[in-house]
C-alpha positions as CSV (number, residue, x, y, z in Angstrom):
1,M,0.0,0.0,0.0
2,A,2.9,2.4,0.8
3,L,4.5,1.7,-2.6
4,V,1.2,2.2,-4.4
5,S,0.5,5.5,-2.6
6,G,4.0,6.7,-3.3
7,G,3.6,5.9,-6.9
8,V,0.4,7.8,-7.1
9,V,2.0,10.9,-5.6
10,Y,5.0,10.7,-7.9
11,T,2.8,10.3,-11.0
12,V,0.6,13.3,-10.1
13,E,3.6,15.5,-9.4
14,Q,5.2,14.4,-12.6
15,R,2.1,15.2,-14.6
16,H,2.0,18.7,-13.2
17,Q,5.6,19.3,-14.2
18,D,5.1,17.9,-17.7
19,A,2.0,20.1,-18.1
20,R,3.8,23.2,-17.1
21,A,6.6,22.4,-19.5
22,R,4.2,21.8,-22.4
23,V,2.4,25.1,-21.7
24,A,5.8,27.0,-21.6
25,V,6.8,25.4,-24.9
26,T,3.6,25.2,-26.9
27,A,1.0,27.7,-25.6
28,P,0.4,30.5,-28.1
29,P,0.6,34.1,-26.9
30,P,-2.6,35.3,-25.4
31,A,-5.1,36.7,-27.9
32,T,-5.4,40.4,-27.9
33,T,-8.5,40.5,-30.3
34,T,-11.5,38.3,-31.1
35,P,-11.2,36.7,-34.5
36,K,-13.5,38.5,-37.0
37,P,-16.3,36.4,-38.4
38,S,-16.3,35.6,-42.1
39,R,-18.0,38.1,-44.4
40,I,-20.9,35.6,-45.1
41,A,-21.4,34.9,-41.4
42,A,-21.5,38.6,-40.6
43,A,-24.1,39.1,-43.4
44,V,-26.3,36.3,-42.1
45,A,-26.1,37.6,-38.5
46,A,-27.0,41.1,-39.7
47,R,-29.9,39.9,-41.8
48,R,-31.3,37.8,-38.9
49,L,-31.1,40.8,-36.6
50,A,-32.8,43.1,-39.1
51,I,-35.6,40.6,-39.6
52,D,-36.0,40.1,-35.9
53,L,-36.4,43.8,-35.5
54,I,-39.1,43.9,-38.3
55,L,-41.0,41.1,-36.5
56,V,-40.8,43.0,-33.2
57,R,-42.1,46.2,-34.8
58,R,-45.0,44.3,-36.4
59,A,-46.1,43.0,-33.0
60,Q,-45.6,46.3,-31.3
61,A,-47.6,48.0,-34.0
62,V,-50.6,45.8,-33.4
63,Q,-50.4,46.2,-29.6
64,T,-50.3,50.0,-29.9
65,G,-52.7,50.4,-32.9
66,N,-50.0,52.0,-35.0
67,E,-50.8,51.2,-38.7
68,Q,-47.9,53.2,-40.0
69,L,-45.4,51.2,-38.0
70,F,-47.1,47.9,-39.2
71,L,-46.7,49.0,-42.8
72,A,-43.2,50.5,-42.5
73,D,-41.4,47.3,-43.6
74,I,-43.8,46.3,-46.4
75,D,-42.5,46.4,-49.9
76,P,-44.2,49.6,-51.3
77,A,-43.9,48.3,-54.8
78,N,-46.3,45.4,-54.0
79,K,-49.6,47.4,-53.9
80,K,-51.7,44.3,-53.4
81,L,-49.7,43.2,-50.4
82,V,-49.9,46.7,-48.9
83,A,-53.7,46.7,-49.2
84,A,-53.9,43.2,-47.7
85,Q,-51.7,44.1,-44.8
86,K,-53.9,47.1,-44.0
87,I,-56.8,44.7,-43.7
88,L,-54.8,42.2,-41.7
89,F,-53.7,45.0,-39.3
90,A,-57.3,46.1,-38.8
91,N,-58.3,42.5,-38.1
92,L,-55.5,41.9,-35.6
93,V,-56.4,45.1,-33.7
94,E,-60.0,44.2,-33.6
95,I,-59.2,40.8,-32.1
96,G,-57.4,42.5,-29.2
97,F,-54.6,40.1,-28.3
98,A,-53.4,39.9,-24.7
99,E,-50.1,38.7,-26.1
100,L,-48.6,38.8,-29.6
101,G,-45.2,38.0,-31.0
102,Y,-43.4,36.8,-34.1
103,S,-40.2,34.9,-34.3
104,Q,-38.1,33.3,-37.1
105,A,-38.0,29.5,-37.3
106,E,-36.0,28.1,-40.1
107,E,-34.9,29.5,-43.5
108,R,-36.5,28.0,-46.6
109,F,-35.1,27.7,-50.1
110,N,-37.0,27.9,-53.3
111,P,-35.1,28.5,-56.6
112,E,-38.1,29.8,-58.4
113,L,-38.8,32.5,-55.8
114,L,-35.1,33.3,-55.7
115,K,-35.2,33.8,-59.5
116,A,-38.3,35.9,-59.3
117,H,-37.2,38.3,-56.5
118,G,-33.4,38.4,-57.0
119,S,-30.3,37.3,-55.1
120,T,-31.2,39.1,-51.9
121,T,-34.4,37.0,-51.4
122,Y,-34.8,35.6,-47.9
123,L,-37.5,33.0,-47.3
124,V,-38.3,32.1,-43.7
125,R,-40.9,30.2,-41.7
126,V,-42.3,32.5,-39.0
127,L,-44.0,31.5,-35.7
128,M,-46.8,33.7,-34.6
129,R,-47.4,33.3,-30.9
130,Y,-50.5,34.9,-29.5
131,Q,-53.2,34.8,-26.7
132,I,-56.8,35.9,-27.1
133,P,-58.1,37.1,-23.7
134,K,-60.4,34.5,-22.0
135,V,-60.4,32.3,-25.1
136,D,-56.8,31.0,-24.9
137,F,-55.8,29.9,-21.4
138,T,-52.1,29.9,-22.5
139,P,-50.3,31.5,-25.5
140,V,-50.7,29.5,-28.6
141,T,-48.7,29.2,-31.8
142,T,-49.5,29.2,-35.5
143,E,-47.1,29.5,-38.5
144,L,-46.6,31.8,-41.5
145,G,-44.2,32.0,-44.4
146,Y,-42.5,35.3,-45.2
147,T,-40.6,36.5,-48.2
148,F,-38.1,39.3,-47.6
149,I,-35.9,41.2,-50.1
150,A,-33.2,43.7,-49.5
151,R,-33.6,47.1,-51.2
152,G,-31.6,50.3,-50.6
153,G,-29.9,48.8,-47.5
154,H,-33.2,47.8,-45.9
155,W,-35.1,44.5,-45.7
156,L,-38.7,44.6,-46.8
157,L,-41.5,42.0,-46.6
158,T,-42.7,41.4,-50.2
159,S,-45.0,38.4,-49.7
160,D,-46.7,36.5,-46.9
161,S,-48.2,33.7,-49.0
162,E,-45.5,32.3,-51.3
163,L,-44.6,29.6,-48.7
164,D,-48.1,28.6,-47.8
165,N,-47.9,25.2,-49.6
166,D,-44.8,24.4,-47.5
167,L,-46.6,25.0,-44.2
168,A,-48.8,22.7,-42.1
169,P,-52.5,22.3,-43.2
170,G,-54.5,25.3,-42.0
171,A,-51.5,27.6,-41.6
172,H,-52.1,31.2,-42.8
173,R,-55.8,30.4,-42.8
174,E,-56.7,31.9,-39.4
175,A,-59.9,34.1,-39.4
176,W,-57.9,37.3,-39.5
177,D,-56.0,36.1,-42.6
178,L,-59.2,35.8,-44.8
179,G,-60.5,39.3,-45.4
180,R,-62.0,42.0,-43.3
181,I,-63.8,40.6,-40.2
182,E,-66.1,41.8,-37.5
183,V,-66.0,40.6,-33.9
184,Q,-69.1,40.2,-31.7
185,R,-68.6,39.5,-28.0
186,S,-70.4,38.5,-24.8
187,P,-68.6,37.8,-21.5
188,R,-68.0,34.1,-22.5
189,V,-68.4,34.1,-26.3
190,M,-66.5,35.6,-29.2
191,A,-67.9,35.3,-32.7
192,I,-66.0,36.3,-35.9
193,V,-68.0,37.1,-39.0
194,E,-67.6,39.0,-42.2
195,K,-67.4,42.8,-41.8
196,G,-71.0,44.1,-41.7
197,D,-72.5,40.7,-40.9
198,T,-73.6,42.1,-37.5
199,V,-77.0,40.4,-37.2
200,R,-75.6,37.0,-37.8
201,G,-72.7,37.6,-35.4
202,R,-75.1,38.6,-32.6
203,A,-77.3,35.6,-33.3
204,I,-74.3,33.3,-33.1
205,V,-73.2,34.8,-29.8
206,H,-76.8,34.2,-28.4
207,A,-76.8,30.6,-29.6
208,A,-73.3,29.9,-28.3
209,N,-74.3,31.3,-24.9
210,E,-77.2,28.9,-24.8
211,G,-75.0,26.0,-26.0
212,L,-72.5,26.8,-23.3
213,A,-75.2,26.7,-20.7
214,E,-76.2,23.2,-22.0
215,V,-72.6,21.9,-21.8
216,T,-72.3,23.3,-18.3
217,A,-75.6,21.5,-17.3
218,Y,-74.9,18.1,-19.0
219,W,-71.1,17.6,-19.0
220,P,-69.4,17.3,-15.6
221,L,-66.0,18.8,-16.6
222,K,-65.9,22.4,-15.4
223,F,-65.0,25.0,-18.0
224,N,-64.4,28.7,-17.0
225,G,-63.1,29.9,-20.4
226,S,-64.7,31.6,-23.4
227,V,-65.7,30.1,-26.7
228,L,-64.5,31.4,-30.1
229,V,-66.9,30.7,-33.1
230,I,-65.8,31.6,-36.6
231,A,-68.5,31.9,-39.3
232,L,-67.0,33.3,-42.5
233,D,-68.0,33.0,-46.1
234,E,-64.9,30.7,-46.6
235,T,-64.8,27.0,-47.2
236,D,-61.2,26.6,-45.8
237,V,-60.6,28.1,-42.4
238,R,-57.9,26.9,-40.1
239,D,-57.9,23.1,-40.6
240,A,-61.6,22.9,-41.4
241,R,-62.5,22.0,-45.0
242,F,-65.9,22.6,-46.4
243,A,-65.1,22.6,-50.1
244,D,-68.0,20.5,-51.2
245,E,-71.4,22.2,-51.2
246,D,-73.2,19.1,-50.1
247,I,-70.8,18.3,-47.3
248,E,-72.8,17.1,-44.3
249,S,-70.6,18.5,-41.5
250,A,-72.2,21.8,-40.2
251,A,-69.2,22.8,-38.1
252,S,-65.7,21.7,-37.0
253,T,-63.7,22.3,-33.9
254,G,-60.0,22.5,-34.6
255,S,-57.2,22.4,-32.1
256,T,-54.9,25.2,-31.0
257,F,-51.4,24.4,-30.0
258,S,-49.2,25.9,-27.4
259,S,-46.4,23.9,-29.1
260,L,-46.9,22.9,-32.7
261,P,-46.6,19.3,-33.9
262,G,-43.0,18.6,-34.5
263,Q,-41.8,21.7,-32.6
264,D,-41.1,20.1,-29.3
265,T,-42.9,16.8,-29.6
266,V,-44.3,14.8,-32.6
267,D,-47.9,15.4,-31.6
268,G,-47.5,18.9,-30.3
269,T,-49.3,20.2,-27.2
270,V,-53.0,21.0,-27.6
271,A,-54.1,24.1,-25.8
272,G,-57.7,24.4,-26.7
273,G,-60.0,24.7,-29.8
274,Y,-61.8,27.1,-32.0
275,I,-65.2,26.4,-33.7
276,V,-65.5,26.9,-37.4
277,I,-69.0,26.9,-39.0
278,N,-69.6,25.6,-42.5
279,P,-70.4,28.7,-44.6
280,N,-73.4,26.8,-46.2
281,Q,-74.8,26.1,-42.7
282,R,-74.4,29.6,-41.1
283,D,-78.2,30.2,-41.2
284,Q,-78.9,27.0,-39.3
285,V,-76.6,27.6,-36.3
286,D,-78.4,27.0,-33.1
287,E,-77.6,26.0,-29.5
288,I,-77.9,22.3,-30.3
289,L,-75.1,22.4,-32.9
290,L,-73.0,24.6,-30.8
291,S,-73.4,22.5,-27.6
292,H,-71.9,19.6,-29.5
293,E,-68.9,21.7,-30.7
294,I,-68.5,23.5,-27.3
295,T,-68.1,20.0,-25.7
296,H,-65.1,19.5,-28.0
297,V,-63.7,22.8,-26.9
298,V,-64.2,21.9,-23.2
299,T,-62.3,18.6,-23.7
300,A,-59.7,19.8,-26.2
301,A,-56.9,20.5,-23.8
302,L,-57.1,17.1,-22.0
303,G,-54.6,15.4,-24.4
304,G,-56.4,14.3,-27.6
305,Y,-55.7,10.6,-27.4
306,E,-59.3,9.6,-26.8
307,P,-60.9,7.4,-29.6
308,L,-63.2,9.3,-31.9
309,W,-66.3,7.3,-30.9
310,L,-65.8,8.6,-27.4
311,A,-65.1,12.2,-28.4
312,E,-68.0,12.4,-30.9
313,G,-70.3,10.2,-28.7
314,S,-69.8,12.5,-25.7
315,A,-70.5,15.6,-27.8
316,E,-73.7,14.0,-29.2
317,Y,-74.7,13.0,-25.7
318,V,-74.6,16.6,-24.6
319,S,-76.5,17.9,-27.6
320,W,-79.2,15.2,-27.4
321,R,-79.7,16.0,-23.7
322,G,-80.4,19.5,-24.9
323,I,-82.9,18.2,-27.5
324,E,-84.6,16.1,-24.8
325,A,-84.9,19.3,-22.6
326,L,-86.6,21.1,-25.5
327,S,-88.7,18.4,-27.2
328,G,-89.1,15.7,-24.5
329,P,-87.8,12.1,-24.3
330,G,-89.8,11.1,-27.4
331,E,-87.3,12.5,-29.9
332,V,-84.4,10.8,-28.1
333,A,-86.3,7.4,-28.0
334,K,-87.0,7.7,-31.7
335,W,-83.4,8.2,-32.6
336,E,-82.2,5.6,-30.2
337,Q,-84.4,3.0,-31.8
338,E,-83.3,4.1,-35.3
339,V,-79.6,3.6,-34.3
340,V,-80.4,0.2,-33.0
341,D,-82.4,-0.9,-36.0
342,T,-80.4,0.7,-38.8
343,A,-76.9,1.9,-37.8
344,I,-75.7,-1.0,-35.6
345,P,-76.4,-3.6,-38.4
346,Q,-74.2,-1.7,-40.8
347,L,-71.1,-2.0,-38.7
348,T,-69.1,-4.9,-37.2
349,S,-67.3,-3.0,-34.5
350,L,-67.2,0.4,-32.8
351,P,-66.3,3.1,-35.4
352,S,-62.6,3.3,-35.8
353,D,-60.6,6.5,-36.0
354,A,-59.5,5.7,-39.5
355,G,-62.2,6.8,-41.9
356,F,-64.6,7.8,-39.2
357,Y,-65.7,11.0,-40.9
358,Q,-65.9,9.3,-44.3
359,N,-68.1,6.4,-43.1
360,S,-71.5,6.2,-44.7
361,A,-73.0,4.5,-41.7
362,D,-74.4,6.6,-38.8
363,V,-71.2,6.6,-36.8
364,Y,-72.3,9.6,-34.8
365,G,-75.4,7.7,-33.7
366,V,-73.5,4.5,-32.8
367,S,-70.9,6.6,-30.9
368,W,-73.8,8.4,-29.0
369,L,-75.4,5.0,-28.2
370,A,-72.0,3.7,-26.8
371,V,-71.7,6.7,-24.5
372,R,-75.4,6.5,-23.5
373,F,-74.9,2.9,-22.7
374,L,-71.8,3.6,-20.6
375,V,-73.7,6.4,-18.7
376,Q,-76.4,4.0,-17.9
377,R,-73.8,1.4,-16.7
378,I,-71.4,3.5,-14.6
379,G,-72.9,7.0,-14.4
380,L,-72.1,10.3,-16.2
381,D,-69.3,11.4,-13.7
382,K,-67.5,8.1,-14.3
383,V,-67.8,8.5,-18.0
384,E,-66.3,11.9,-17.8
385,E,-63.4,10.5,-15.8
386,L,-63.0,7.8,-18.4
387,Y,-62.8,10.5,-21.1
388,E,-60.1,12.3,-19.2
389,D,-58.0,9.2,-18.8
390,M,-58.4,8.2,-22.4
391,A,-57.6,11.7,-23.6
392,R,-54.4,11.7,-21.6
393,N,-53.2,8.1,-21.9
394,G,-55.1,6.3,-24.7
395,V,-52.1,6.4,-27.0
396,D,-52.8,3.1,-28.7
397,Q,-55.4,0.3,-28.7
398,T,-53.8,-1.6,-25.9
399,A,-53.8,1.4,-23.6
400,R,-57.4,2.2,-24.6
401,D,-58.6,-1.3,-23.8
402,R,-56.8,-1.3,-20.5
403,I,-58.3,2.0,-19.4
404,L,-61.8,1.1,-20.6
405,Q,-61.7,-2.3,-18.9
406,D,-60.3,-0.8,-15.6
407,R,-63.1,1.8,-15.5
408,T,-66.0,-0.1,-17.0
409,G,-65.2,-3.8,-17.0
410,L,-65.4,-3.7,-20.9
411,T,-63.0,-3.6,-23.8
412,E,-64.0,-1.9,-27.1
413,A,-64.8,-5.4,-28.4
414,T,-67.1,-6.4,-25.5
415,L,-68.7,-2.9,-25.5
416,W,-69.6,-3.4,-29.1
417,T,-71.0,-6.9,-28.3
418,S,-73.1,-5.2,-25.7
419,L,-74.4,-2.7,-28.2
420,T,-75.4,-5.4,-30.6
421,T,-77.7,-6.9,-28.0
422,Y,-78.8,-3.6,-26.5
423,R,-82.5,-2.9,-26.2
424,P,-83.6,0.6,-25.4
425,Q,-85.1,1.1,-21.9
426,R,-88.6,2.5,-22.2
């Protein structure tokens, strides 16, 4: 032990001596100046700083209501863009964001746009982070694509749409991107309609308030936020697609994201949801339709992993409770019998997520019947707890069956079997 200890001491001391000798011989003289970056690196850094400042000015302009500042960095030669940006500015101010900011994500490359705009063209994906008071519980993010050019020593925005095809579906299709809007409000509802469509906007606010009251009465999960309903003369708004005139869907609730899919995680982080009305159905909006969609809003931030039969069945359960309150149990009994006699025989299992909205069978009715059956079996509060567990943890079929069996004693397969032998209670 003494020999080993002595050897360690000697080795450490020798290392110190050798190190001092190497420093004395090989160490370069201390640097007196920081190496200058390359000309390209310096240009890239300067460009990034200039674009960052433009994005900051755009956000500040909206928050302070300064249109001149908002337009200061727009290419004046692009008259169409200038006019569109004036409308965008007015829309953003009318929304009244509690928080708003823009930031550069990654640079994009497109040789055709480079050829069209010249060698100074800079294409960049931009993240717009915002929060609408009472509607968004947390700041949410959407994406844009900007084209900048350098002219006279200044960077100018010359297009905000040339990269749209490279963005996620629904990007640059927010309500404020689609022409001049008008906002109608109540304490817990915000409706966005075409400028001048005031009567419709107020009617939607009224219907949404009634729908919100129904959700509060018939779904146990507490919701203290406000609801955003978008009803524009546009077939594509956010991720809602109503391109076909005969499309059956009257409305769609699309998710908002505090972190976009692929930004931090593959699926992103859902923050909430906005309701979009089919433009062909705007005259038929009522509290029954909106109670269905508001149920989706209330459950949106739970996680999003619940099966569609549970999501749509729960929303239908709430809206049909509203119908029962208005029309009595006869209407509910009639539809229940129709689902049992007609819809169930058309399927061989619970509606799957894949192709749910394209299925010609009454998948909404079957989903409603499944939730109605579970409410009768375990109670509404327990079904709501099942929903929360599924939404957070039902990442695959194995997890869904485990959760369903733990909470109800059934799997999706045995639940389906129960529905095929179900006889309505009269």
